[in-house]
NUZADO-434182 format. One record per atom (N, C-alpha, C): residue number from 1; residue in one letter; atom name; x, y, z. Coordinates in steps of 0.2 Angstrom, whole numbers. Layout:
<nodes>
NUM/A/CA/X/Y/Z
...
</nodes>
This chain:
<nodes>
1/V/N/-34/-135/-29
1/V/CA/-39/-131/-25
1/V/C/-42/-125/-28
2/L/N/-38/-122/-32
2/L/CA/-40/-116/-36
2/L/C/-45/-118/-41
3/V/N/-44/-124/-44
3/V/CA/-49/-127/-49
3/V/C/-55/-128/-46
4/E/N/-55/-131/-40
4/E/CA/-62/-132/-37
4/E/C/-66/-126/-35
5/R/N/-63/-120/-35
5/R/CA/-66/-114/-34
5/R/C/-67/-110/-41
6/G/N/-66/-114/-46
6/G/CA/-68/-111/-53
6/G/C/-63/-108/-57
7/A/N/-56/-108/-55
7/A/CA/-51/-106/-58
7/A/C/-49/-110/-64
8/R/N/-46/-107/-69
8/R/CA/-43/-111/-74
8/R/C/-35/-110/-74
9/V/N/-31/-116/-74
9/V/CA/-24/-115/-72
9/V/C/-20/-118/-78
10/A/N/-14/-114/-78
10/A/CA/-8/-117/-82
10/A/C/-3/-120/-77
11/V/N/-2/-126/-78
11/V/CA/3/-130/-74
11/V/C/10/-129/-77
12/F/N/15/-126/-74
12/F/CA/21/-125/-77
12/F/C/27/-128/-73
13/D/N/30/-133/-77
13/D/CA/36/-136/-74
13/D/C/40/-139/-80
14/I/N/46/-140/-78
14/I/CA/51/-143/-83
14/I/C/50/-150/-84
15/R/N/47/-154/-80
15/R/CA/46/-161/-80
15/R/C/39/-162/-83
16/K/N/39/-165/-89
16/K/CA/33/-166/-92
16/K/C/28/-171/-88
17/E/N/31/-176/-85
17/E/CA/27/-181/-81
17/E/C/24/-178/-75
18/S/N/27/-173/-72
18/S/CA/24/-169/-67
18/S/C/18/-165/-69
19/V/N/20/-161/-74
19/V/CA/14/-157/-77
19/V/C/8/-161/-79
20/D/N/9/-166/-83
20/D/CA/4/-170/-85
20/D/C/0/-173/-79
21/A/N/3/-175/-74
21/A/CA/0/-178/-68
21/A/C/-5/-173/-65
22/V/N/-2/-167/-64
22/V/CA/-6/-161/-61
22/V/C/-12/-159/-65
23/V/N/-11/-159/-72
23/V/CA/-17/-157/-76
23/V/C/-22/-163/-76
24/R/N/-20/-169/-75
24/R/CA/-25/-174/-74
24/R/C/-29/-174/-68
25/E/N/-25/-172/-63
25/E/CA/-29/-171/-56
25/E/C/-33/-165/-56
26/A/N/-31/-159/-60
26/A/CA/-36/-154/-61
26/A/C/-42/-155/-65
27/A/N/-41/-159/-70
27/A/CA/-47/-161/-74
27/A/C/-52/-165/-70
28/A/N/-49/-169/-65
28/A/CA/-54/-173/-61
28/A/C/-58/-169/-56
29/A/N/-55/-163/-54
29/A/CA/-58/-158/-50
29/A/C/-62/-153/-53
30/G/N/-61/-152/-60
30/G/CA/-65/-147/-64
30/G/C/-68/-151/-70
31/D/N/-64/-149/-76
31/D/CA/-66/-152/-82
31/D/C/-60/-152/-86
32/A/N/-61/-155/-92
32/A/CA/-56/-156/-97
32/A/C/-52/-150/-99
33/E/N/-56/-144/-99
33/E/CA/-53/-138/-101
33/E/C/-51/-133/-96
34/C/N/-51/-136/-90
34/C/CA/-49/-131/-84
34/C/C/-41/-130/-83
35/A/N/-37/-134/-86
35/A/CA/-30/-134/-85
35/A/C/-26/-135/-92
36/I/N/-21/-132/-92
36/I/CA/-16/-134/-98
36/I/C/-9/-135/-95
37/A/N/-6/-139/-99
37/A/CA/1/-141/-97
37/A/C/6/-136/-101
38/V/N/11/-133/-97
38/V/CA/16/-129/-100
38/V/C/23/-132/-98
39/T/N/26/-136/-102
39/T/CA/32/-139/-100
39/T/C/38/-135/-103
40/R/N/40/-131/-98
40/R/CA/45/-126/-100
40/R/C/50/-125/-94
41/D/N/55/-121/-95
41/D/CA/61/-121/-90
41/D/C/60/-114/-86
42/I/N/59/-114/-80
42/I/CA/58/-107/-76
42/I/C/64/-103/-76
43/T/N/70/-107/-77
43/T/CA/76/-103/-77
43/T/C/78/-99/-83
44/R/N/74/-100/-88
44/R/CA/75/-97/-95
44/R/C/69/-91/-95
45/A/N/72/-85/-96
45/A/CA/67/-79/-97
45/A/C/62/-80/-103
46/D/N/65/-83/-108
46/D/CA/61/-84/-114
46/D/C/55/-89/-113
47/D/N/57/-94/-109
47/D/CA/51/-99/-107
47/D/C/46/-96/-103
48/C/N/48/-91/-98
48/C/CA/43/-88/-94
48/C/C/39/-84/-98
49/D/N/42/-80/-102
49/D/CA/38/-76/-106
49/D/C/33/-80/-110
50/A/N/35/-85/-113
50/A/CA/31/-90/-117
50/A/C/25/-93/-113
51/A/N/27/-95/-107
51/A/CA/22/-98/-102
51/A/C/16/-93/-101
52/V/N/18/-86/-100
52/V/CA/12/-81/-99
52/V/C/8/-81/-105
53/R/N/12/-80/-111
53/R/CA/8/-80/-118
53/R/C/3/-86/-119
54/E/N/6/-92/-117
54/E/CA/2/-98/-118
54/E/C/-4/-98/-114
55/T/N/-3/-95/-108
55/T/CA/-9/-95/-103
55/T/C/-14/-90/-105
56/I/N/-12/-84/-108
56/I/CA/-17/-79/-110
56/I/C/-20/-82/-117
57/D/N/-17/-85/-121
57/D/CA/-20/-88/-127
57/D/C/-25/-93/-125
58/A/N/-24/-97/-120
58/A/CA/-28/-102/-118
58/A/C/-35/-100/-114
59/F/N/-33/-95/-110
59/F/CA/-39/-92/-105
59/F/C/-41/-85/-106
60/N/N/-38/-82/-111
60/N/CA/-39/-74/-112
60/N/C/-36/-70/-107
61/S/N/-33/-73/-102
61/S/CA/-30/-69/-97
61/S/C/-25/-73/-92
62/A/N/-21/-69/-89
62/A/CA/-16/-72/-84
62/A/C/-17/-68/-78
63/D/N/-21/-70/-73
63/D/CA/-23/-65/-67
63/D/C/-19/-67/-61
64/I/N/-17/-73/-60
64/I/CA/-15/-76/-53
64/I/C/-8/-80/-55
65/L/N/-3/-77/-52
65/L/CA/4/-81/-52
65/L/C/5/-84/-46
66/V/N/6/-90/-45
66/V/CA/8/-94/-39
66/V/C/15/-96/-40
67/N/N/20/-93/-37
67/N/CA/27/-95/-38
67/N/C/29/-100/-33
68/A/N/28/-107/-35
68/A/CA/29/-112/-30
68/A/C/35/-117/-32
69/A/N/38/-115/-38
69/A/CA/44/-119/-40
69/A/C/50/-118/-35
70/G/N/53/-124/-34
70/G/CA/59/-124/-30
70/G/C/62/-130/-29
71/I/N/69/-130/-28
71/I/CA/73/-136/-27
71/I/C/76/-135/-20
72/G/N/78/-141/-17
72/G/CA/80/-140/-10
72/G/C/88/-142/-9
73/M/N/90/-144/-3
73/M/CA/97/-145/-2
73/M/C/99/-152/-4
74/R/N/95/-156/-6
74/R/CA/97/-163/-9
74/R/C/100/-162/-16
75/T/N/99/-156/-19
75/T/CA/102/-155/-25
75/T/C/109/-152/-24
76/I/N/111/-150/-18
76/I/CA/117/-148/-17
76/I/C/122/-154/-14
77/R/N/119/-158/-10
77/R/CA/122/-164/-8
77/R/C/116/-169/-6
78/E/N/116/-175/-9
78/E/CA/111/-180/-8
78/E/C/110/-181/0
79/D/N/115/-182/3
79/D/CA/115/-184/11
79/D/C/116/-177/15
80/N/N/114/-171/12
80/N/CA/115/-165/16
80/N/C/111/-165/23
81/W/N/106/-169/23
81/W/CA/102/-169/30
81/W/C/107/-172/35
82/N/N/111/-177/34
82/N/CA/115/-180/39
82/N/C/123/-177/38
83/N/N/124/-174/33
83/N/CA/131/-172/32
83/N/C/131/-165/28
84/P/N/128/-160/32
84/P/CA/127/-153/29
84/P/C/134/-150/26
85/A/N/133/-148/20
85/A/CA/139/-145/16
85/A/C/140/-138/19
86/K/N/147/-137/20
86/K/CA/149/-130/22
86/K/C/149/-126/15
87/F/N/149/-119/16
87/F/CA/148/-115/10
87/F/C/154/-116/5
88/W/N/160/-117/8
88/W/CA/166/-118/3
88/W/C/166/-124/0
89/E/N/162/-129/2
89/E/CA/161/-136/-1
89/E/C/156/-136/-7
90/I/N/152/-131/-8
90/I/CA/147/-131/-12
90/I/C/149/-131/-19
91/D/N/147/-135/-24
91/D/CA/148/-135/-31
91/D/C/145/-129/-34
92/I/N/149/-125/-37
92/I/CA/146/-119/-40
92/I/C/141/-119/-45
93/D/N/141/-125/-49
93/D/CA/136/-126/-54
93/D/C/129/-128/-50
94/R/N/130/-132/-45
94/R/CA/124/-133/-41
94/R/C/121/-127/-37
95/F/N/125/-123/-35
95/F/CA/123/-117/-32
95/F/C/119/-113/-37
96/H/N/122/-112/-43
96/H/CA/119/-108/-48
96/H/C/112/-111/-50
97/D/N/112/-117/-50
97/D/CA/105/-120/-52
97/D/C/100/-119/-47
98/L/N/102/-120/-41
98/L/CA/97/-119/-35
98/L/C/94/-111/-35
99/M/N/99/-107/-36
99/M/CA/97/-100/-36
99/M/C/93/-98/-42
100/M/N/95/-101/-47
100/M/CA/91/-99/-54
100/M/C/83/-102/-53
101/V/N/82/-107/-50
101/V/CA/75/-110/-49
101/V/C/72/-106/-44
102/N/N/75/-105/-38
102/N/CA/72/-103/-32
102/N/C/71/-95/-32
103/W/N/75/-92/-35
103/W/CA/75/-85/-35
103/W/C/74/-81/-42
104/Q/N/79/-83/-46
104/Q/CA/78/-79/-53
104/Q/C/72/-82/-57
105/G/N/70/-88/-56
105/G/CA/64/-90/-59
105/G/C/58/-87/-57
106/P/N/56/-86/-51
106/P/CA/50/-82/-49
106/P/C/50/-75/-51
107/F/N/56/-72/-51
107/F/CA/57/-65/-53
107/F/C/55/-65/-61
108/Q/N/58/-70/-65
108/Q/CA/56/-69/-72
108/Q/C/49/-71/-73
109/M/N/46/-75/-69
109/M/CA/38/-76/-70
109/M/C/35/-70/-68
110/A/N/36/-67/-63
110/A/CA/33/-60/-61
110/A/C/34/-55/-66
111/R/N/40/-54/-68
111/R/CA/42/-49/-73
111/R/C/38/-50/-79
112/A/N/37/-56/-81
112/A/CA/33/-58/-87
112/A/C/25/-57/-87
113/A/N/23/-58/-81
113/A/CA/15/-58/-80
113/A/C/13/-51/-77
114/A/N/17/-47/-74
114/A/CA/15/-41/-71
114/A/C/12/-36/-76
115/P/N/15/-35/-82
115/P/CA/12/-30/-87
115/P/C/5/-31/-89
116/H/N/4/-38/-90
116/H/CA/-3/-40/-92
116/H/C/-8/-38/-86
117/M/N/-6/-40/-80
117/M/CA/-10/-39/-74
117/M/C/-11/-31/-73
118/I/N/-6/-28/-74
118/I/CA/-7/-20/-73
118/I/C/-12/-17/-78
119/E/N/-11/-20/-84
119/E/CA/-15/-17/-89
119/E/C/-23/-19/-88
120/R/N/-24/-24/-85
120/R/CA/-31/-26/-83
120/R/C/-33/-23/-77
121/G/N/-29/-21/-73
121/G/CA/-30/-17/-67
121/G/C/-32/-22/-61
122/W/N/-30/-28/-62
122/W/CA/-31/-33/-56
122/W/C/-26/-39/-57
123/G/N/-23/-41/-52
123/G/CA/-19/-47/-52
123/G/C/-16/-49/-46
124/R/N/-13/-55/-45
124/R/CA/-10/-58/-39
124/R/C/-4/-61/-41
125/I/N/1/-59/-37
125/I/CA/8/-63/-37
125/I/C/8/-66/-30
126/I/N/9/-72/-29
126/I/CA/9/-76/-23
126/I/C/15/-80/-23
127/N/N/20/-78/-19
127/N/CA/26/-82/-19
127/N/C/27/-86/-12
128/V/N/29/-92/-14
128/V/CA/31/-97/-8
128/V/C/38/-97/-6
129/T/N/39/-95/0
129/T/CA/46/-94/3
129/T/C/47/-100/8
130/T/N/50/-98/14
130/T/CA/51/-103/19
130/T/C/51/-100/26
131/S/N/51/-103/31
131/S/CA/51/-101/38
131/S/C/58/-96/39
132/L/N/57/-91/43
132/L/CA/62/-86/43
132/L/C/68/-90/46
133/D/N/68/-94/51
133/D/CA/74/-97/54
133/D/C/77/-102/49
134/T/N/74/-105/44
134/T/CA/77/-109/39
134/T/C/82/-104/34
135/M/N/80/-98/34
135/M/CA/84/-93/30
135/M/C/91/-93/33
136/L/N/91/-94/39
136/L/CA/98/-93/43
136/L/C/101/-99/46
137/T/N/98/-105/45
137/T/CA/100/-111/48
137/T/C/106/-114/45
138/K/N/111/-116/49
138/K/CA/117/-119/47
138/K/C/115/-125/43
139/G/N/118/-126/37
139/G/CA/117/-132/33
139/G/C/112/-130/27
140/Y/N/109/-124/27
140/Y/CA/104/-123/22
140/Y/C/107/-117/17
141/M/N/113/-117/16
141/M/CA/116/-113/11
141/M/C/116/-117/4
142/P/N/113/-115/-1
142/P/CA/110/-108/-3
142/P/C/103/-108/-2
143/Y/N/100/-113/0
143/Y/CA/92/-113/0
143/Y/C/89/-108/4
144/G/N/92/-107/10
144/G/CA/89/-101/14
144/G/C/90/-95/11
145/P/N/96/-93/9
145/P/CA/97/-86/5
145/P/C/93/-86/-1
146/S/N/91/-91/-5
146/S/CA/87/-90/-11
146/S/C/80/-88/-9
147/K/N/78/-91/-3
147/K/CA/71/-89/-1
147/K/C/71/-82/2
148/A/N/76/-81/6
148/A/CA/77/-74/8
148/A/C/77/-69/3
149/A/N/80/-70/-3
149/A/CA/80/-66/-8
149/A/C/73/-65/-11
150/L/N/69/-70/-12
150/L/CA/62/-70/-14
150/L/C/58/-66/-10
151/E/N/59/-67/-3
151/E/CA/55/-64/2
151/E/C/56/-56/1
152/A/N/62/-54/1
152/A/CA/64/-47/0
152/A/C/61/-44/-7
153/G/N/62/-48/-12
153/G/CA/60/-46/-18
153/G/C/52/-45/-18
154/T/N/48/-50/-15
154/T/CA/41/-49/-15
154/T/C/39/-42/-12
155/S/N/42/-40/-7
155/S/CA/41/-34/-3
155/S/C/42/-28/-8
156/M/N/48/-28/-12
156/M/CA/49/-23/-16
156/M/C/44/-23/-22
157/W/N/42/-29/-25
157/W/CA/37/-29/-30
157/W/C/31/-26/-28
158/A/N/29/-28/-22
158/A/CA/23/-25/-19
158/A/C/22/-18/-19
159/K/N/28/-15/-17
159/K/CA/28/-7/-17
159/K/C/28/-4/-24
160/D/N/31/-8/-29
160/D/CA/31/-5/-35
160/D/C/24/-6/-38
161/L/N/20/-11/-36
161/L/CA/13/-12/-38
161/L/C/8/-8/-35
162/E/N/9/-4/-29
162/E/CA/4/-1/-26
162/E/C/0/4/-31
163/G/N/-7/3/-30
163/G/CA/-11/8/-34
163/G/C/-13/5/-41
164/T/N/-10/-1/-42
164/T/CA/-11/-4/-49
164/T/C/-17/-9/-49
165/G/N/-19/-11/-43
165/G/CA/-24/-17/-43
165/G/C/-21/-24/-42
166/V/N/-14/-24/-43
166/V/CA/-11/-30/-43
166/V/C/-7/-30/-36
167/T/N/-7/-36/-33
167/T/CA/-4/-37/-26
167/T/C/2/-42/-27
168/A/N/6/-42/-22
168/A/CA/12/-47/-21
168/A/C/12/-48/-14
169/N/N/12/-55/-12
169/N/CA/12/-57/-5
169/N/C/15/-64/-5
170/V/N/17/-66/1
170/V/CA/21/-72/3
170/V/C/16/-77/7
171/V/N/17/-83/5
171/V/CA/14/-88/9
171/V/C/19/-94/11
172/V/N/20/-95/17
172/V/CA/24/-101/19
172/V/C/20/-106/23
173/P/N/23/-112/22
173/P/CA/19/-118/26
173/P/C/19/-117/34
174/G/N/25/-115/36
174/G/CA/26/-114/43
174/G/C/30/-120/47
175/G/N/33/-124/43
175/G/CA/37/-130/46
175/G/C/39/-135/41
176/P/N/42/-140/42
176/P/CA/43/-146/38
176/P/C/37/-148/34
177/V/N/37/-149/28
177/V/CA/31/-151/24
177/V/C/33/-158/21
178/N/N/28/-162/20
178/N/CA/28/-169/18
178/N/C/29/-169/10
179/T/N/35/-167/8
179/T/CA/37/-167/1
179/T/C/43/-170/0
180/A/N/45/-171/-7
180/A/CA/52/-174/-8
180/A/C/58/-169/-6
181/F/N/57/-163/-3
181/F/CA/62/-159/0
181/F/C/65/-163/6
182/I/N/61/-167/9
182/I/CA/63/-170/15
182/I/C/65/-178/13
183/P/N/71/-180/14
183/P/CA/73/-186/12
183/P/C/70/-192/16
184/E/N/70/-198/14
184/E/CA/67/-203/17
184/E/C/70/-205/24
185/N/N/77/-203/25
185/N/CA/80/-204/31
185/N/C/80/-199/36
186/A/N/76/-194/35
186/A/CA/75/-188/39
186/A/C/71/-191/45
187/P/N/72/-188/51
187/P/CA/69/-190/58
187/P/C/62/-187/59
188/F/N/58/-188/54
188/F/CA/51/-186/54
188/F/C/46/-191/53
189/D/N/40/-191/57
189/D/CA/34/-195/55
189/D/C/31/-191/50
190/R/N/31/-193/43
190/R/CA/28/-190/38
190/R/C/20/-188/39
191/A/N/17/-193/42
191/A/CA/10/-192/43
191/A/C/9/-186/48
192/A/N/14/-185/52
192/A/CA/13/-180/58
192/A/C/15/-173/56
193/I/N/19/-172/51
193/I/CA/21/-165/49
193/I/C/16/-162/44
194/I/N/18/-156/42
194/I/CA/13/-152/38
194/I/C/12/-155/31
195/Q/N/6/-156/29
195/Q/CA/4/-159/23
195/Q/C/3/-153/17
196/P/N/5/-154/11
196/P/CA/5/-149/6
196/P/C/-1/-145/5
197/D/N/-7/-149/6
197/D/CA/-13/-146/5
197/D/C/-15/-140/10
198/I/N/-11/-139/15
198/I/CA/-12/-134/20
198/I/C/-11/-127/16
199/M/N/-8/-127/10
199/M/CA/-6/-121/7
199/M/C/-13/-118/3
200/G/N/-17/-123/2
200/G/CA/-23/-121/-2
200/G/C/-27/-115/0
201/P/N/-30/-115/6
201/P/CA/-34/-110/9
201/P/C/-31/-103/9
202/P/N/-25/-102/11
202/P/CA/-22/-95/11
202/P/C/-21/-93/3
203/V/N/-19/-97/-1
203/V/CA/-18/-96/-8
203/V/C/-25/-94/-11
204/C/N/-30/-98/-10
204/C/CA/-36/-96/-13
204/C/C/-39/-89/-10
205/W/N/-38/-88/-4
205/W/CA/-40/-82/-1
205/W/C/-37/-76/-4
206/L/N/-30/-76/-5
206/L/CA/-26/-71/-8
206/L/C/-28/-70/-15
207/A/N/-31/-75/-18
207/A/CA/-32/-75/-25
207/A/C/-40/-72/-26
208/S/N/-43/-71/-21
208/S/CA/-50/-69/-21
208/S/C/-51/-61/-21
209/D/N/-57/-59/-22
209/D/CA/-58/-52/-21
209/D/C/-58/-50/-14
210/A/N/-58/-54/-9
210/A/CA/-58/-53/-2
210/A/C/-51/-50/0
211/A/N/-46/-51/-4
211/A/CA/-40/-49/-2
211/A/C/-37/-43/-7
212/N/N/-42/-40/-10
212/N/CA/-40/-34/-14
212/N/C/-36/-29/-11
213/D/N/-36/-28/-4
213/D/CA/-32/-23/-1
213/D/C/-26/-26/3
214/V/N/-25/-32/1
214/V/CA/-19/-35/5
214/V/C/-13/-35/0
215/N/N/-8/-32/3
215/N/CA/-2/-31/-1
215/N/C/4/-31/3
216/D/N/10/-34/1
216/D/CA/16/-34/5
216/D/C/15/-37/12
217/R/N/12/-43/12
217/R/CA/10/-46/18
217/R/C/13/-53/18
218/R/N/14/-56/23
218/R/CA/17/-63/24
218/R/C/12/-67/28
219/F/N/10/-73/25
219/F/CA/5/-77/29
219/F/C/8/-84/30
220/V/N/7/-87/36
220/V/CA/10/-94/38
220/V/C/4/-98/38
221/A/N/4/-103/33
221/A/CA/-2/-107/32
221/A/C/-4/-111/38
222/R/N/0/-114/42
222/R/CA/-2/-118/48
222/R/C/-6/-114/53
223/F/N/-5/-107/53
223/F/CA/-9/-103/57
223/F/C/-16/-101/54
</nodes>
C-alpha cells in the first residue's frame, strides 16, 4: 500500500522466499526499483544496523520504519490454541526466541533508524502490537507480554523523540487477523475475521505529512 502511494520500501525478513515474494508484489504495484530485499535476522543488532544502511544506500534515506515482525504462540506449542501452555511449561529457548523477535527486534530496528531520522528532522516509527486484552489473556504467555513491552517502549520512544520531527505510534488490527498466527483448527471463519490489508490506511496516514503532529498515540485499524 505504501508503494502504491509512491514510497520505496526495503522488505526485511529472515526468510528469503517471503522477502522475494513481497518485493515481487511491490514491483507489480510500483516499478522494478521501488523495493529491495533485505534478508537478515531482526534478532541480531548488527543485521538491524546493516538493514538501515542498505536502505539508505538504495534510496538515500530511511524515513519510515514499520515494525511488523512477529511470531505467535504456535512457536511455543503447535497446538497451543487447544492446549495452552502454562508459564512453567514453556521451553526457555522458545520463550527467548519469541521475545527477541517481538520485542528486542523492533527496539533494535528503531535504535538503528532513529539517529538518521533525527538528523533529517523527519521520520516515522510505526509499531504493530496487539489488542490490550490479548496482552493479559490466559494462554498467551509470552506473546502478550512481548507486545505489552513493545507498546510501553513505543510510548517511551515517543517521549524521547518529542521536538525532533520524528514520531512513534502504535497500530493494532483490533481483533483476530487472517494470518498464519491463527492455526487451521481455530474456530474462525477466515473470510469473516479481519483481513491484513486493514492495516494499510492507518499506516499510510501515519507515514504522511498529515500526521506530523501525531505522536505517542495508539490506533485500532478496524475503527
